[in-house]
Legacy VTK file of the C-alpha trace (Angstrom):
# vtk DataFile Version 3.0
C-alpha trace
ASCII
DATASET POLYDATA
POINTS 67 float
13.255 21.366 37.268
10.328 22.870 39.131
9.637 26.594 39.208
9.811 26.559 43.031
13.380 25.257 42.838
14.289 27.978 40.357
12.787 30.779 42.451
14.728 29.630 45.522
18.061 29.808 43.681
20.208 32.939 43.764
20.785 34.999 40.629
24.362 33.766 40.299
23.217 30.159 40.583
20.570 30.782 37.944
23.069 32.283 35.527
25.384 29.306 36.024
22.536 26.829 35.584
21.374 28.641 32.443
24.870 28.449 30.953
25.096 24.736 31.774
21.686 24.000 30.277
22.513 25.892 27.091
25.714 23.870 26.804
23.739 20.655 27.291
21.240 21.813 24.688
24.056 22.317 22.195
25.372 18.811 22.813
21.893 17.322 22.504
21.311 19.099 19.191
24.627 17.813 17.879
23.684 14.282 18.923
20.324 14.690 17.234
21.943 15.781 13.974
24.270 12.794 14.010
21.440 10.406 14.864
22.845 9.416 18.263
20.256 11.073 20.500
18.753 8.449 22.807
16.243 10.670 24.628
14.652 13.183 22.250
12.367 14.389 25.043
15.419 15.608 27.006
15.972 18.344 24.399
12.479 19.681 25.017
12.886 19.575 28.806
16.189 21.450 28.661
14.681 24.135 26.444
11.776 24.599 28.878
14.108 24.798 31.879
16.104 27.534 30.148
12.889 29.433 29.460
11.810 29.140 33.101
15.173 30.432 34.292
15.091 33.340 31.846
11.581 34.224 33.032
12.646 34.348 36.683
15.769 36.353 35.821
13.808 38.925 33.825
11.231 39.207 36.605
14.000 39.871 39.129
15.567 42.462 36.826
12.257 44.309 36.509
11.785 44.288 40.272
15.315 45.634 40.766
14.646 48.475 38.309
11.491 49.516 40.152
13.338 50.026 43.422
LINES 1 68
67 0 1 2 3 4 5 6 7 8 9 10 11 12 13 14 15 16 17 18 19 20 21 22 23 24 25 26 27 28 29 30 31 32 33 34 35 36 37 38 39 40 41 42 43 44 45 46 47 48 49 50 51 52 53 54 55 56 57 58 59 60 61 62 63 64 65 66
């Protein structure tokens, strides 16, 4: 997911997407522990997407506090 796509999303959409990605991350970690993970790189991509979303959300929160 590109940062431009994330910035264009609303805060509610971002929170929903973050929850979904965290859920996916949990499932990927469980698959990794059981040795059934087919795409190990997907775990890394999901973790980065969550970080991008959290960055945009915190930036928006700081901007809201300034106003």
